[in-house]
N, C-alpha and C positions, 0 to 999 in steps of 0.2 A: 636769476638764472641758476643760482646754486640749488634752489628747490627742485628745478627740473633735472639737474644732474642726479640729485638724491633719488628722485622718482625713477629715473632710468635705471640706476643701480639696484634699487629695491625691486624693480620688475624682473630682475635676473636672479638676485640672491639677497638674503638678509645680511645687511652690513650695518654696524654701529655708526652713530654719528661721528664718533672719534675717528674711525677709519675713513669714513667719507670725507672728513675734513682734510685728511692727509692727501687724498686725491685732489680735492678742490684747491688746495694750496699750490698745486703744480699746473693747474689748468690755465690755458689761454683761450679767450673767446675770439672767434673768427666769424665774419660774415662773408659769404661767397655768393656772388651774383649768379643768376640763372644762366646756364650754359658754360660756366667757367669750370676748369678742372680742380679737383681736390687732390688727386694723385694722377700721375702720368706714368705709363709703363716705361721702364728703363731709367727712370729718374730716381734719385735718392729720396727716401721718405722714411722717417723714423718717428712717426706720430701714431697715437691711438686717438680715435674720434668718437665723441658722444654727439649724436645728431639731435640737437635741441629742437629745432623746427625746420621743416622743409622736406623735400624729397630729392634723393640722388640715386644714381645707378652705378653699378660696376659693369664694365664691358671690355671687350677685346675687339680687334679688327680682324676680319676673316681675310683670306688671300685676295679677295676682290676689293678690299679696302672698306667694306661696309662694317659698321659696328654691330656687334652681337651682344645683346644685354644678358648679363649673367645673373645679377641680383638687383633688387630695389631696396632702398632704405628709407623708412618713413620717420616722421617726427617722433621723438621719444625712443629712439633705438640706438644701437651701437653699430658703427660701420665695421666690416670685417676686421678682425684683429691684425695687427702688423705682422705677426708671425705667419699668418695664412695668406697674406698678399704681397709679401716681400721675399726676395731671394738674394742673398749676398748684399743686403743693404739697399737693393733697388726694387721698386715696385714691379710686379709682374702683370698687373692689371691697371686699367684706367678707372677712375671714379669721377663722375661729372655731376654737378648740381643741375637738377631738372627744374627746380624752382629756386628762388633765393633761399639759401640755407644759413642757419645759425648753428655753429659747431663749437663745442668745447674740445680742445685738443690738448693732449698731454704727451710729453716725450716718452717713447716706448721704453727706452733704457731706464728712465726714472721710474716708470710704472713697474717694470720687472723688479727693480730694487724694492719697491713697496710690497710686491707679491712675496718676495723672499722674507721680509721682516714682519709681515702682518698676515696671519692665517685667514682672516676674513677677506682681505683683498685677494689673496691667493685663491680662495674658494670662488670668489666672484669671477676672477680671470678665467679659471678653469671652467666655470659654468658658461661664460661667454663662448669659449672654444667649443664646448659640447653643443650649444645652441647653433652655432655656425655650421658645425659638421652635420647636425640633424637637418638643418634647412637645405643644405646642399644634397644630402641623400634623398630627402623627400622630393626635391626638384628633379633629380635624376630619375627616380622611380616614376614620377608623374609624366615626364617626357617620354619615357620608355613604355609606359603601360596605359596611359589615359588618352582618350580621344580629345580633339581640340576643345569641344564644349566643356568637358570635365576639367581640362586644364584651366580654362577661363573661370569656371566656378571656383576652383582651388585658388587661383590668383585673387579673385574677389574676396574670398575668405581670409587669405593671408595679408592682403593689402587693401583694406576697405577704402572705397572712394578713389582708388588710384586712376580709374578711367577718366575721372574729371580733373586730374591734376597733371598728367604727363602725356606726351605725344603717343598716339596709338601705335605709331611705328615702333616705339620702344617696347610697348606691351606685346605686339606681334612677335618681335624679335625674341623676347623673353620666353614666349610660349612656343617658339619654333614653328610659327605659321606666317603666312603673308598678311599684309594689312587688309587685303580684300577678303581673305578667309576670316580674319578677326571681325571685320564689319558684318559679314554674314552671320557669324556666331552671336554677335551682340544683338542683332535683330531677332534672333531665335530665342534668346534667353530672357 
């Protein structure tokens, strides 16, 4: 599993094996079953997550109680940083496993200490934040400016094979369309 954490880190920023070892020394490996929460809104959560294997999503509930998908996270990625999904020590979003997931978790406070003392880890952490921001901006632009078909094509580009891994209702929610519209778009593409 340590090789996978190293690969995830290197996909974001070049980091020496010495600095990676500092992160790996603090990691706890967790397996979460399909459908179980990783974080829950309004609950305390002070962890950073490397998604080793599996698929999960971040979401909120709308006023009607339906969940609205915000983001997907695929194998070999980093779940939204603690600083972007927590407020006053509590989660502001929900994250749920859509498949069984294997995660490497690290205490966010301990990770911040590493960022202060190690420039490579600081650069890595800042790169993760930039990537998170760009992904959110691109999604907003896509929802505002693209037609449903083009949003689906962008989803396929950003999340290869996702249509075979997760419920289509989650995909439709992410795209801002109904499941019926998604079904129609899938037959056209």
